[in-house]
FIPA-539187 format. One record per residue (C-alpha): residue number from 1; residue in one letter; x, y, z. Coordinates in steps of 0.5 Angstrom, whole numbers, padded with zeros to 4 digits. Layout:
BEGIN
   pos   code    east   north      up
   NUM      A       X       Y       Z
...
// end
This chain:
BEGIN
   pos   code    east   north      up
     1      M   -0049    0083   -0010
     2      N   -0049    0076   -0006
     3      A   -0047    0070   -0009
     4      V   -0052    0064   -0009
     5      R   -0048    0058   -0007
     6      R   -0050    0051   -0010
     7      A   -0052    0046   -0006
     8      E   -0047    0040   -0007
     9      P   -0051    0033   -0008
    10      S   -0051    0029   -0002
    11      A   -0048    0022   -0001
    12      A   -0053    0016   -0001
    13      P   -0054    0013    0005
    14      Y   -0051    0007    0008
    15      P   -0052    0001    0006
    16      F   -0055    0002   -0001
    17      P   -0057   -0003   -0007
    18      V   -0050   -0004   -0011
    19      A   -0048   -0009   -0016
    20      V   -0041   -0013   -0016
    21      E   -0038   -0017   -0021
    22      V   -0031   -0020   -0023
    23      R   -0031   -0019   -0031
    24      G   -0030   -0025   -0035
    25      V   -0031   -0029   -0029
    26      T   -0038   -0027   -0026
    27      G   -0044   -0023   -0029
    28      P   -0046   -0017   -0025
    29      A   -0050   -0019   -0018
    30      Q   -0054   -0014   -0014
    31      F   -0055   -0014   -0007
    32      S   -0059   -0009   -0003
    33      K   -0054   -0008    0002
    34      L   -0047   -0006    0001
    35      S   -0044   -0011    0007
    36      D   -0047   -0017    0003
    37      A   -0045   -0015   -0004
    38      L   -0037   -0014   -0001
    39      S   -0038   -0021    0003
    40      A   -0040   -0025   -0004
    41      L   -0035   -0021   -0008
    42      L   -0030   -0024   -0003
    43      G   -0032   -0031   -0004
    44      S   -0032   -0030   -0011
    45      L   -0025   -0028   -0011
    46      R   -0023   -0033   -0006
    47      A   -0025   -0038   -0011
    48      L   -0020   -0036   -0016
    49      P   -0013   -0038   -0016
    50      L   -0010   -0032   -0014
    51      S   -0003   -0031   -0010
    52      P   -0003   -0030   -0003
    53      E   -0001   -0022   -0004
    54      Q   -0007   -0021   -0008
    55      R   -0012   -0025   -0003
    56      D   -0009   -0021    0003
    57      Y   -0010   -0014   -0002
    58      F   -0017   -0016   -0003
    59      D   -0019   -0018    0004
    60      E   -0017   -0011    0006
    61      L   -0020   -0007    0000
    62      F   -0027   -0011    0001
    63      G   -0027   -0014    0008
    64      P   -0032   -0012    0013
    65      S   -0028   -0007    0016
    66      A   -0028   -0003    0009
    67      V   -0036   -0002    0008
    68      Q   -0036    0005    0010
    69      T   -0030    0007    0006
    70      I   -0033    0003    0000
    71      G   -0039    0006    0001
    72      H   -0036    0013    0001
    73      R   -0032    0012   -0005
    74      L   -0038    0009   -0009
    75      A   -0042    0016   -0007
    76      M   -0036    0020   -0009
    77      Y   -0034    0017   -0015
    78      G   -0039    0012   -0017
    79      E   -0035    0006   -0017
    80      V   -0030    0002   -0014
    81      R   -0025   -0002   -0019
    82      S   -0019   -0006   -0018
    83      L   -0015   -0012   -0022
    84      A   -0015   -0019   -0020
    85      F   -0009   -0023   -0024
    86      V   -0010   -0030   -0025
    87      G   -0003   -0032   -0028
    88      L   -0002   -0026   -0033
    89      T   -0009   -0025   -0035
    90      P   -0012   -0019   -0031
    91      Y   -0020   -0019   -0029
    92      V   -0023   -0012   -0027
    93      V   -0027   -0013   -0021
    94      K   -0032   -0008   -0020
    95      V   -0037   -0005   -0014
    96      Y   -0042    0000   -0017
    97      P   -0049    0003   -0015
    98      A   -0055   -0001   -0018
    99      G   -0059    0003   -0023
   100      P   -0065    0006   -0021
   101      G   -0072    0002   -0022
   102      E   -0069   -0005   -0021
   103      S   -0073   -0009   -0016
   104      W   -0070   -0011   -0009
// end
């Protein structure tokens, strides 16, 4: 008897609608393109009093060259999270696919 192979869910095409936020600093903002979302998120992060090391980290994590990587992570894991520290206070930085039925 032949085993039936179940098809793996396909990854969402790039770019796709996403939401970004820095919890406790900004509310969720929705974008139709991942590249626009990451650019806006970097702008919000750069407005915070982060250490130079954190700024470099976020520039690498969410910069223009990371769009494909972040898109892949979103398709595979559903969201990308990190922490931004302002002093000793951590803030969750999130990128996640926008929910269905939202207007663009």
